[in-house]
TORRO-334255 format. One line per 4 residues: number of its first residue (from 0); their letters; for each residue x, y, z of N, C-alpha, C. Coordinates in steps of 0.02 Angstrom, whole numbers, padded with zeros to 5 digits, always signed. Example, Ala and Ser with C-alpha at 12.3 -4.5 7.8 and 13.67 -1.06 7.14 Angstrom:
0 = AS = +00660,-00284,+00390,+00615,-00225,+00390,+00660,-00165,+00390 | +00642,-00112,+00354,+00684,-00053,+00357,+00645,+00002,+00394
***
This chain:
0 = MQWV = +00041,-00060,+00000,+00000,+00000,+00000,+00043,+00063,+00000 | +00105,+00058,-00024,+00149,+00116,-00023,+00123,+00173,-00066 | +00089,+00155,-00120,+00064,+00208,-00165,+00010,+00249,-00130 | -00028,+00218,-00084,-00079,+00255,-00047,-00046,+00307,-00003
4 = EWAR = +00006,+00287,+00034,+00041,+00335,+00076,+00072,+00390,+00034 | +00099,+00372,-00024,+00128,+00423,-00069,+00074,+00472,-00090 | +00015,+00447,-00110,-00039,+00491,-00134,-00065,+00535,-00078 | -00068,+00508,-00017,-00095,+00547,+00039,-00049,+00604,+00058
8 = NTPG = +00016,+00597,+00047,+00064,+00643,+00076,+00104,+00684,+00025 | +00092,+00673,-00040,+00130,+00709,-00091,+00094,+00774,-00109 | +00127,+00831,-00101,+00095,+00895,-00120,+00072,+00893,-00193 | +00013,+00920,-00205,-00015,+00921,-00272,-00054,+00858,-00289
12 = VSTA = -00037,+00803,-00256,-00073,+00740,-00267,-00121,+00727,-00209 | -00101,+00747,-00149,-00141,+00732,-00090,-00210,+00765,-00093 | -00214,+00826,-00122,-00279,+00860,-00126,-00327,+00819,-00168 | -00304,+00794,-00225,-00346,+00753,-00269,-00364,+00687,-00235
16 = YWAA = -00315,+00658,-00199,-00328,+00595,-00165,-00384,+00602,-00114 | -00379,+00654,-00071,-00428,+00662,-00018,-00496,+00683,-00046 | -00497,+00720,-00101,-00561,+00737,-00133,-00595,+00673,-00158 | -00557,+00629,-00189,-00585,+00566,-00212,-00606,+00521,-00154
20 = YRLP = -00567,+00522,-00101,-00584,+00481,-00042,-00650,+00503,-00011 | -00660,+00570,-00007,-00721,+00596,+00024,-00782,+00589,-00020 | -00773,+00581,-00085,-00829,+00586,-00132,-00887,+00539,-00116 | -00877,+00474,-00107,-00935,+00431,-00093,-00971,+00450,-00029
24 = FRLR = -00934,+00473,+00021,-00967,+00494,+00083,-01005,+00559,+00073 | -00976,+00603,+00032,-01011,+00666,+00018,-01076,+00653,-00020 | -01074,+00606,-00067,-01135,+00590,-00105,-01188,+00560,-00059 | -01168,+00517,-00013,-01216,+00488,+00034,-01244,+00543,+00079
28 = YLRR = -01202,+00590,+00098,-01225,+00647,+00139,-01278,+00686,+00103 | -01266,+00702,+00039,-01315,+00741,+00000,-01379,+00702,-00010 | -01375,+00637,-00021,-01434,+00596,-00027,-01475,+00597,+00037 | -01441,+00593,+00093,-01476,+00595,+00158,-01509,+00662,+00169
32 = RLAD = -01474,+00716,+00150,-01504,+00783,+00156,-01567,+00788,+00115 | -01564,+00763,+00053,-01623,+00766,+00010,-01680,+00724,+00038 | -01664,+00666,+00064,-01715,+00622,+00092,-01749,+00654,+00153 | -01713,+00696,+00189,-01739,+00728,+00249,-01766,+00798,+00234
36 = GGRA = -01776,+00814,+00170,-01804,+00878,+00153,-01758,+00937,+00168 | -01693,+00924,+00167,-01644,+00977,+00178,-01625,+00987,+00250 | -01662,+00956,+00297,-01646,+00963,+00368,-01583,+00922,+00384 | -01533,+00954,+00412,-01471,+00920,+00428,-01453,+00933,+00500
40 = PAVA = -01450,+00882,+00543,-01425,+00893,+00611,-01352,+00915,+00609 | -01332,+00953,+00657,-01263,+00977,+00661,-01229,+00946,+00722 | -01169,+00921,+00711,-01130,+00891,+00765,-01066,+00931,+00772 | -01055,+00958,+00832,-00996,+00999,+00845,-00941,+00956,+00875
44 = FAPE = -00880,+00965,+00850,-00822,+00929,+00875,-00771,+00978,+00903 | -00740,+00961,+00959,-00688,+01003,+00988,-00648,+00959,+01037 | -00584,+00974,+01046,-00546,+01029,+01017,-00522,+01017,+00946 | -00532,+00957,+00919,-00511,+00941,+00851,-00571,+00920,+00810
48 = RPHP = -00565,+00930,+00745,-00616,+00904,+00699,-00594,+00836,+00673 | -00641,+00791,+00660,-00621,+00724,+00637,-00590,+00724,+00568 | -00538,+00685,+00560,-00504,+00675,+00496,-00549,+00633,+00450 | -00543,+00640,+00383,-00585,+00600,+00338,-00579,+00525,+00349
52 = LSVA = -00522,+00501,+00375,-00515,+00430,+00387,-00552,+00407,+00449 | -00573,+00453,+00492,-00602,+00434,+00555,-00673,+00407,+00546 | -00692,+00363,+00591,-00760,+00337,+00590,-00810,+00393,+00602 | -00793,+00441,+00645,-00839,+00496,+00660,-00856,+00536,+00598
56 = AKVC = -00807,+00552,+00556,-00820,+00590,+00495,-00865,+00551,+00448 | -00852,+00486,+00442,-00892,+00445,+00397,-00963,+00437,+00422 | -00971,+00426,+00486,-01038,+00418,+00515,-01078,+00482,+00506 | -01048,+00539,+00518,-01084,+00602,+00508,-01107,+00610,+00436
60 = SLAG = -01063,+00594,+00388,-01082,+00599,+00317,-01140,+00552,+00302 | -01136,+00490,+00325,-01187,+00441,+00309,-01253,+00457,+00344 | -01250,+00491,+00400,-01310,+00511,+00436,-01339,+00577,+00410 | -01303,+00608,+00363,-01326,+00673,+00338,-01316,+00729,+00388
64 = ARVV = -01267,+00721,+00433,-01255,+00771,+00484,-01197,+00817,+00465 | -01204,+00881,+00479,-01151,+00928,+00466,-01101,+00928,+00524 | -01037,+00931,+00507,-00984,+00938,+00557,-00969,+01012,+00565 | -00977,+01037,+00626,-00968,+01109,+00639,-00923,+01118,+00700
68 = GPDQ = -00906,+01181,+00711,-00868,+01198,+00771,-00914,+01210,+00830 | -00887,+01211,+00891,-00930,+01219,+00950,-00962,+01287,+00957 | -00937,+01336,+00918,-00966,+01403,+00921,-01024,+01411,+00873 | -01040,+01358,+00835,-01096,+01361,+00788,-01155,+01322,+00817
72 = PHDL = -01217,+01339,+00796,-01275,+01302,+00821,-01268,+01228,+00806 | -01285,+01185,+00855,-01278,+01114,+00844,-01328,+01075,+00887 | -01341,+01014,+00864,-01387,+00969,+00899,-01351,+00924,+00949 | -01287,+00914,+00939,-01248,+00868,+00979,-01175,+00890,+00976
76 = AVHF = -01139,+00879,+01030,-01067,+00895,+01031,-01027,+00833,+01049 | -00966,+00831,+01025,-00922,+00773,+01038,-00854,+00799,+01060 | -00831,+00773,+01117,-00763,+00786,+01140,-00717,+00742,+01098 | -00678,+00773,+01054,-00639,+00736,+01004,-00567,+00760,+01006
80 = SLAT = -00523,+00718,+01032,-00452,+00735,+01037,-00412,+00670,+01029 | -00358,+00674,+00991,-00315,+00616,+00980,-00265,+00605,+01037 | -00264,+00650,+01085,-00215,+00646,+01139,-00234,+00590,+01188 | -00184,+00568,+01227,-00196,+00519,+01279,-00230,+00550,+01339
84 = HRPL = -00205,+00607,+01361,-00237,+00645,+01415,-00275,+00702,+01382 | -00341,+00702,+01391,-00386,+00741,+01349,-00431,+00786,+01391 | -00406,+00840,+01418,-00449,+00884,+01458,-00507,+00911,+01416 | -00565,+00916,+01446,-00623,+00941,+01410,-00615,+01015,+01396
88 = PAEL = -00621,+01037,+01333,-00613,+01108,+01317,-00666,+01150,+01352 | -00649,+01212,+01367,-00695,+01256,+01403,-00760,+01265,+01365 | -00756,+01269,+01298,-00817,+01281,+01259,-00865,+01222,+01263 | -00838,+01161,+01273,-00882,+01104,+01281,-00906,+01097,+01353
92 = AADP = -00864,+01116,+01401,-00884,+01115,+01471,-00943,+01161,+01483 | -00947,+01215,+01444,-01002,+01263,+01451,-01061,+01247,+01406 | -01056,+01194,+01366,-01109,+01178,+01318,-01171,+01156,+01356 | -01229,+01186,+01342,-01290,+01167,+01379,-01321,+01102,+01356
96 = GRVL = -01300,+01076,+01298,-01329,+01014,+01272,-01287,+00954,+01290 | -01301,+00899,+01256,-01264,+00837,+01270,-01196,+00839,+01236 | -01145,+00819,+01272,-01077,+00816,+01246,-01054,+00744,+01253 | -01046,+00709,+01197,-01023,+00640,+01199,-00950,+00638,+01220
100 = NAGC = -00933,+00587,+01259,-00864,+00575,+01283,-00837,+00633,+01324 | -00883,+00671,+01355,-00861,+00728,+01395,-00817,+00706,+01453 | -00832,+00648,+01482,-00793,+00624,+01538,-00734,+00582,+01520 | -00722,+00573,+01455,-00667,+00530,+01432,-00604,+00573,+01426
104 = TDIS = -00570,+00582,+01482,-00513,+00628,+01485,-00446,+00594,+01492 | -00446,+00527,+01501,-00383,+00491,+01509,-00392,+00421,+01479 | -00356,+00407,+01424,-00361,+00342,+01392,-00294,+00306,+01393 | -00253,+00324,+01442,-00188,+00290,+01449,-00199,+00217,+01466
108 = KTAV = -00148,+00177,+01454,-00152,+00106,+01472,-00164,+00098,+01547 | -00134,+00143,+01586,-00144,+00140,+01659,-00217,+00151,+01677 | -00249,+00200,+01645,-00320,+00213,+01659,-00364,+00155,+01636 | -00348,+00127,+01577,-00387,+00070,+01553,-00379,+00010,+01600
112 = EAAH = -00318,-00001,+01625,-00306,-00056,+01672,-00348,-00048,+01735 | -00351,+00013,+01763,-00390,+00024,+01824,-00464,+00011,+01812 | -00490,+00035,+01755,-00560,+00024,+01739,-00574,-00050,+01726 | -00526,-00084,+01694,-00533,-00155,+01680,-00539,-00195,+01745
116 = REAF = -00497,-00179,+01794,-00499,-00216,+01857,-00565,-00204,+01893 | -00592,-00144,+01888,-00656,-00130,+01920,-00714,-00165,+01884 | -00712,-00164,+01817,-00767,-00192,+01778,-00765,-00269,+01776 | -00705,-00298,+01772,-00698,-00370,+01762,-00673,-00407,+01824
120 = GYGL = -00642,-00371,+01870,-00615,-00405,+01929,-00546,-00434,+01919 | -00515,-00422,+01864,-00447,-00444,+01849,-00417,-00397,+01798 | -00351,-00402,+01789,-00319,-00356,+01742,-00258,-00386,+01709 | -00218,-00343,+01681,-00160,-00364,+01641,-00093,-00346,+01673
124 = AVDP = -00092,-00297,+01718,-00029,-00270,+01743,+00010,-00321,+01783 | +00077,-00320,+01773,+00122,-00362,+01812,+00180,-00319,+01837 | +00212,-00342,+01889,+00274,-00311,+01913,+00332,-00344,+01876 | +00363,-00308,+01829,+00416,-00340,+01788,+00478,-00358,+01828
128 = TASA = +00486,-00329,+01888,+00545,-00345,+01928,+00535,-00406,+01971 | +00471,-00428,+01978,+00456,-00483,+02023,+00434,-00547,+01987 | +00401,-00539,+01929,+00375,-00598,+01894,+00431,-00634,+01857 | +00421,-00698,+01845,+00470,-00738,+01808,+00437,-00766,+01746
132 = GVCV = +00468,-00754,+01689,+00441,-00778,+01625,+00447,-00725,+01571 | +00391,-00706,+01543,+00389,-00657,+01489,+00333,-00608,+01503 | +00345,-00544,+01489,+00292,-00493,+01494,+00294,-00450,+01431 | +00243,-00408,+01424,+00240,-00359,+01369,+00255,-00290,+01398
136 = EKSD = +00301,-00255,+01365,+00314,-00185,+01380,+00286,-00142,+01323 | +00249,-00090,+01340,+00222,-00045,+01289,+00214,+00024,+01318 | +00206,+00072,+01273,+00196,+00141,+01294,+00130,+00148,+01331 | +00129,+00191,+01381,+00067,+00207,+01417,+00021,+00251,+01374
140 = ANAE = +00049,+00282,+01322,+00012,+00327,+01279,-00031,+00289,+01229 | -00078,+00324,+01199,-00125,+00294,+01153,-00095,+00285,+01083 | -00113,+00229,+01051,-00101,+00218,+00980,-00028,+00218,+00959 | +00017,+00195,+01002,+00088,+00193,+00985,+00107,+00129,+00948
144 = HDGR = +00072,+00073,+00962,+00086,+00008,+00931,+00160,-00010,+00936 | +00188,-00001,+00996,+00259,-00011,+01006,+00274,-00067,+01056 | +00227,-00113,+01065,+00236,-00166,+01113,+00295,-00212,+01095 | +00324,-00241,+01147,+00376,-00291,+01137,+00376,-00338,+01197
148 = ELRT = +00398,-00399,+01186,+00402,-00448,+01239,+00470,-00445,+01272 | +00471,-00451,+01339,+00533,-00449,+01378,+00535,-00510,+01424 | +00595,-00536,+01433,+00605,-00587,+01484,+00604,-00554,+01552 | +00572,-00586,+01600,+00570,-00561,+01668,+00602,-00612,+01715
152 = PVPP = +00627,-00589,+01772,+00621,-00521,+01798,+00667,-00471,+01763 | +00644,-00408,+01762,+00683,-00353,+01733,+00718,-00317,+01790 | +00782,-00302,+01785,+00816,-00263,+01837,+00782,-00197,+01848 | +00774,-00175,+01910,+00738,-00112,+01923,+00764,-00053,+01883
156 = DRVR = +00830,-00050,+01870,+00856,+00007,+01833,+00840,+00005,+01759 | +00811,-00050,+01736,+00791,-00055,+01665,+00716,-00047,+01655 | +00679,-00035,+01709,+00608,-00019,+01703,+00601,+00052,+01679 | +00569,+00061,+01623,+00568,+00126,+01589,+00508,+00169,+01608
160 = PGRV = +00518,+00233,+01621,+00461,+00277,+01636,+00418,+00286,+01573 | +00354,+00297,+01585,+00308,+00306,+01529,+00289,+00241,+01495 | +00308,+00184,+01524,+00291,+00119,+01496,+00248,+00081,+01546 | +00209,+00034,+01520,+00172,-00012,+01562,+00196,-00083,+01548
164 = YQRV = +00187,-00126,+01597,+00209,-00195,+01592,+00150,-00241,+01606 | +00135,-00284,+01558,+00075,-00325,+01561,+00091,-00398,+01547 | +00046,-00442,+01569,+00053,-00512,+01553,+00043,-00522,+01478 | +00072,-00575,+01451,+00062,-00592,+01381,-00004,-00629,+01374
168 = VDNV = -00048,-00603,+01333,-00112,-00637,+01320,-00101,-00684,+01261 | -00117,-00747,+01271,-00108,-00797,+01218,-00169,-00797,+01172 | -00167,-00751,+01123,-00222,-00748,+01074,-00201,-00777,+01007 | -00154,-00824,+01009,-00131,-00857,+00947,-00184,-00907,+00925
172 = TADG = -00196,-00910,+00859,-00246,-00956,+00833,-00223,-01028,+00839 | -00270,-01075,+00830,-00256,-01146,+00842,-00199,-01172,+00799 | -00191,-01145,+00739,-00137,-01170,+00695,-00070,-01137,+00710 | -00069,-01090,+00756,-00006,-01060,+00778,+00023,-01008,+00732
176 = TEVE = -00013,-00988,+00679,+00017,-00942,+00629,-00004,-00870,+00638 | -00061,-00857,+00672,-00088,-00790,+00676,-00110,-00775,+00748 | -00118,-00710,+00761,-00152,-00688,+00821,-00220,-00660,+00801 | -00267,-00663,+00848,-00335,-00639,+00835,-00352,-00584,+00885
180 = DLRV = -00371,-00527,+00859,-00393,-00471,+00899,-00467,-00459,+00886 | -00503,-00436,+00937,-00572,-00415,+00929,-00575,-00340,+00938 | -00602,-00307,+00888,-00612,-00234,+00891,-00686,-00224,+00905 | -00703,-00207,+00967,-00772,-00203,+00989,-00797,-00131,+00983
184 = VVVG = -00849,-00122,+00944,-00878,-00056,+00931,-00932,-00042,+00983 | -00924,+00011,+01021,-00973,+00031,+01071,-01005,+00097,+01050 | -01071,+00097,+01047,-01109,+00157,+01030,-01164,+00164,+01082 | -01153,+00208,+01130,-01204,+00218,+01182,-01213,+00156,+01224
188 = TRVP = -01273,+00129,+01222,-01291,+00071,+01263,-01285,+00005,+01226 | -01255,+00006,+01167,-01254,-00055,+01127,-01186,-00068,+01096 | -01177,-00132,+01077,-01119,-00153,+01039,-01146,-00178,+00972 | -01150,-00134,+00922,-01183,-00153,+00859,-01146,-00205,+00819
192 = LVYR = -01080,-00210,+00827,-01041,-00259,+00790,-00971,-00264,+00819 | -00937,-00316,+00798,-00867,-00326,+00817,-00827,-00342,+00754 | -00767,-00314,+00749,-00721,-00333,+00695,-00674,-00386,+00723 | -00669,-00442,+00688,-00620,-00493,+00707,-00561,-00486,+00659
196 = KHRP = -00502,-00472,+00688,-00443,-00457,+00648,-00389,-00509,+00659 | -00353,-00526,+00605,-00298,-00573,+00609,-00235,-00542,+00579 | -00178,-00560,+00608,-00113,-00540,+00580,-00062,-00593,+00600 | -00006,-00597,+00565,+00045,-00646,+00582,+00070,-00637,+00653
200 = VSDR = +00089,-00692,+00685,+00114,-00688,+00754,+00174,-00641,+00758 | +00215,-00639,+00707,+00274,-00596,+00707,+00255,-00522,+00706 | +00193,-00506,+00687,+00171,-00436,+00684,+00117,-00422,+00736 | +00117,-00459,+00790,+00062,-00455,+00838,+00051,-00385,+00866
204 = FSND = +00104,-00344,+00870,+00096,-00277,+00899,+00086,-00223,+00846 | +00080,-00242,+00783,+00069,-00192,+00730,-00006,-00181,+00722 | -00024,-00136,+00676,-00094,-00124,+00661,-00109,-00142,+00589 | -00066,-00183,+00558,-00074,-00203,+00488,-00102,-00274,+00486
208 = NSRA = -00167,-00279,+00472,-00200,-00344,+00473,-00185,-00383,+00409 | -00188,-00449,+00415,-00186,-00491,+00356,-00256,-00505,+00330 | -00305,-00503,+00374,-00375,-00509,+00354,-00419,-00486,+00412 | -00481,-00469,+00396,-00528,-00446,+00447,-00599,-00462,+00424
212 = EVVP = -00643,-00469,+00472,-00713,-00484,+00457,-00758,-00452,+00510 | -00821,-00444,+00492,-00871,-00417,+00538,-00911,-00475,+00567 | -00919,-00476,+00633,-00957,-00530,+00665,-01005,-00499,+00715 | -01061,-00533,+00729,-01106,-00509,+00782,-01073,-00514,+00850
216 = AGSV = -01088,-00467,+00893,-01056,-00467,+00959,-01070,-00532,+00996 | -01130,-00559,+00989,-01148,-00619,+01025,-01111,-00681,+01004 | -01077,-00678,+00947,-01040,-00737,+00923,-00970,-00741,+00954 | -00946,-00686,+00984,-00878,-00686,+01012,-00875,-00661,+01084
220 = LSDD = -00932,-00635,+01109,-00935,-00610,+01177,-00998,-00637,+01212 | -00991,-00655,+01275,-01051,-00674,+01313,-01089,-00611,+01332 | -01152,-00620,+01352,-01191,-00562,+01375,-01158,-00529,+01435 | -01129,-00569,+01479,-01095,-00541,+01538,-01034,-00501,+01517
224 = ETAR = -00995,-00525,+01469,-00937,-00488,+01446,-00958,-00423,+01413 | -01010,-00425,+01373,-01034,-00363,+01341,-01055,-00312,+01393 | -01090,-00334,+01444,-01111,-00288,+01497,-01051,-00259,+01533 | -00999,-00299,+01544,-00939,-00274,+01578,-00900,-00225,+01533
228 = LLHL = -00899,-00237,+01468,-00867,-00191,+01422,-00902,-00123,+01422 | -00969,-00124,+01422,-01007,-00062,+01426,-00994,-00026,+01492 | -00988,-00065,+01546,-00973,-00035,+01611,-00903,-00004,+01610 | -00855,-00038,+01580,-00787,-00010,+01574,-00788,+00057,+01537
232 = CRLL = -00827,+00060,+01483,-00833,+00124,+01446,-00862,+00178,+01490 | -00912,+00162,+01529,-00941,+00212,+01574,-00890,+00236,+01625 | -00850,+00189,+01651,-00799,+00208,+01700,-00748,+00257,+01670 | -00734,+00250,+01605,-00686,+00293,+01572,-00720,+00353,+01539
236 = GADT = -00785,+00361,+01548,-00821,+00419,+01522,-00832,+00417,+01447 | -00830,+00358,+01417,-00837,+00351,+01344,-00908,+00332,+01325 | -00943,+00376,+01290,-01009,+00360,+01264,-01005,+00320,+01200 | -00952,+00332,+01162,-00941,+00295,+01100,-00866,+00287,+01090
240 = AELD = -00846,+00226,+01074,-00774,+00210,+01068,-00767,+00141,+01037 | -00705,+00124,+01021,-00690,+00056,+01000,-00638,+00028,+01048 | -00649,-00035,+01068,-00606,-00068,+01116,-00567,-00124,+01081 | -00503,-00129,+01098,-00463,-00186,+01075,-00465,-00239,+01129
244 = VLRD = -00493,-00297,+01112,-00503,-00350,+01160,-00468,-00413,+01135 | -00429,-00444,+01180,-00395,-00507,+01165,-00424,-00562,+01209 | -00435,-00621,+01180,-00458,-00677,+01220,-00400,-00726,+01228 | -00386,-00743,+01291,-00331,-00788,+01306,-00352,-00860,+01298
248 = RGDG = -00313,-00898,+01259,-00329,-00969,+01248,-00324,-01010,+01311 | -00281,-00988,+01358,-00270,-01028,+01418,-00326,-01023,+01468 | -00345,-00961,+01487,-00397,-00953,+01538,-00465,-00935,+01509 | -00468,-00921,+01443,-00532,-00906,+01411,-00558,-00837,+01424
252 = RAYV = -00522,-00796,+01462,-00547,-00730,+01480,-00534,-00679,+01425 | -00577,-00626,+01426,-00568,-00569,+01381,-00528,-00515,+01417 | -00481,-00485,+01381,-00438,-00432,+01409,-00441,-00371,+01363 | -00457,-00314,+01391,-00458,-00251,+01353,-00389,-00220,+01356
256 = VDLN = -00357,-00211,+01299,-00290,-00183,+01297,-00289,-00110,+01275 | -00346,-00085,+01249,-00347,-00016,+01226,-00418,+00007,+01219 | -00430,+00071,+01232,-00494,+00104,+01217,-00479,+00165,+01175 | -00512,+00169,+01117,-00500,+00225,+01071,-00566,+00261,+01056
260 = PTPN = -00574,+00322,+01082,-00635,+00360,+01068,-00634,+00398,+01002 | -00578,+00395,+00966,-00572,+00432,+00902,-00545,+00385,+00847 | -00576,+00327,+00837,-00545,+00278,+00792,-00551,+00297,+00719 | -00500,+00276,+00680,-00507,+00272,+00608,-00539,+00205,+00592
264 = GPPN = -00565,+00199,+00531,-00594,+00134,+00515,-00643,+00138,+00458 | -00671,+00080,+00443,-00661,+00014,+00471,-00590,-00012,+00463 | -00573,-00069,+00494,-00504,-00093,+00493,-00478,-00107,+00423 | -00412,-00102,+00416,-00381,-00119,+00352,-00390,-00194,+00338
268 = HLPP = -00393,-00210,+00274,-00402,-00278,+00249,-00471,-00307,+00264 | -00518,-00264,+00281,-00588,-00284,+00281,-00616,-00274,+00211 | -00649,-00325,+00181,-00674,-00317,+00113,-00718,-00254,+00107 | -00711,-00217,+00051,-00747,-00153,+00045,-00822,-00158,+00055
272 = ADAR = -00854,-00211,+00029,-00926,-00218,+00039,-00944,-00226,+00112 | -00902,-00264,+00148,-00914,-00272,+00220,-00903,-00207,+00257 | -00854,-00169,+00236,-00840,-00104,+00268,-00900,-00057,+00260 | -00929,-00056,+00200,-00988,-00013,+00188,-01046,-00035,+00232
276 = RALD = -01058,-00100,+00236,-01113,-00124,+00277,-01101,-00109,+00351 | -01039,-00117,+00372,-01023,-00103,+00443,-01035,-00029,+00459 | -01014,+00016,+00415,-01025,+00087,+00427,-01100,+00103,+00430 | -01140,+00070,+00389,-01212,+00081,+00392,-01240,+00058,+00459
280 = VVTR = -01216,+00002,+00484,-01240,-00023,+00549,-01221,+00025,+00605 | -01158,+00048,+00604,-01135,+00094,+00656,-01171,+00162,+00650 | -01184,+00185,+00589,-01220,+00247,+00580,-01291,+00243,+00607 | -01324,+00187,+00593,-01392,+00178,+00619,-01391,+00179,+00695
284 = AFTE = -01344,+00144,+00725,-01339,+00143,+00798,-01326,+00213,+00826 | -01280,+00250,+00794,-01264,+00318,+00817,-01325,+00363,+00812 | -01361,+00358,+00756,-01420,+00400,+00745,-01474,+00385,+00797 | -01487,+00321,+00808,-01539,+00302,+00856,-01520,+00319,+00928
288 = EFLA = -01456,+00313,+00944,-01434,+00327,+01012,-01429,+00402,+01028 | -01406,+00441,+00979,-01386,+00509,+00994,-01423,+00564,+00954 | -01448,+00548,+00895,-01480,+00601,+00854,-01555,+00596,+00853 | -01585,+00539,+00866,-01657,+00532,+00869,-01682,+00569,+00931
292 = PAHS = -01743,+00600,+00928,-01791,+00598,+00873,-01780,+00654,+00822 | -01727,+00692,+00829,-01716,+00747,+00782,-01702,+00723,+00712 | -01683,+00660,+00706,-01661,+00634,+00641,-01676,+00560,+00638 | -01686,+00534,+00579,-01698,+00462,+00571,-01651,+00436,+00518
296 = FG = -01637,+00372,+00522,-01591,+00340,+00474,-01629,+00285,+00440 | -01634,+00288,+00374,-01671,+00237,+00339,-01635,+00214,+00277
***
């Protein structure tokens, strides 16, 4: 996919690339506006506006919603920041309406671990200086994809600041060639779908999938696990987000390794037709949870 990165980042080419990328979503947006007689709900984002690759931008287009700033009239506001520590902007703190993810101000691995222990009763964190075997070291910050396995115990002077140390989750498939991740989509009070992603074991900490598919939540999560995932989101102040969940082959438990309230997507290597259907499902859920009765999705 090197040509895609070249097109996205080359001056004079990138403008045409992004115009073409936005086109199908823009057409769906206009169709939705026409279907609704020109009425378009407005969704305000701050402190950042969603990138065209983000799920938020695509969902707004498919729902026929305008993306505006917080100083413009709007039906709904979203706290949208790519940072790990995400203080709520003053303009959203003063917003008299509903602000999605207003309480989602810390998505560090440390914060996710604390919420995980409260919601599930167990967690991932280990003391690398005391345990014997192998652990995972990764950045405490969001979306770094820099995990690596370390032999333990680790000498105290080699424990790095800004890193977390976790048990290794055995999410290797039965044939031993791939790892399986579950990308759980949370929209309000529901989990409309889950992406099941696979990549080679050697690339387990990357974000480059070898294949991906859409599955119903009930096919990979129990009702109790779904309820606990929704509780975890509430603990972290997330009204809508995507969770990275690994299931350990040894103990059978689900482990949340990341919460992302500003995801791009759908995942890479998901067939285009499946990606379109998934976005429609997520858009319907978003509309019913947050924009109804001001707007309907049909």
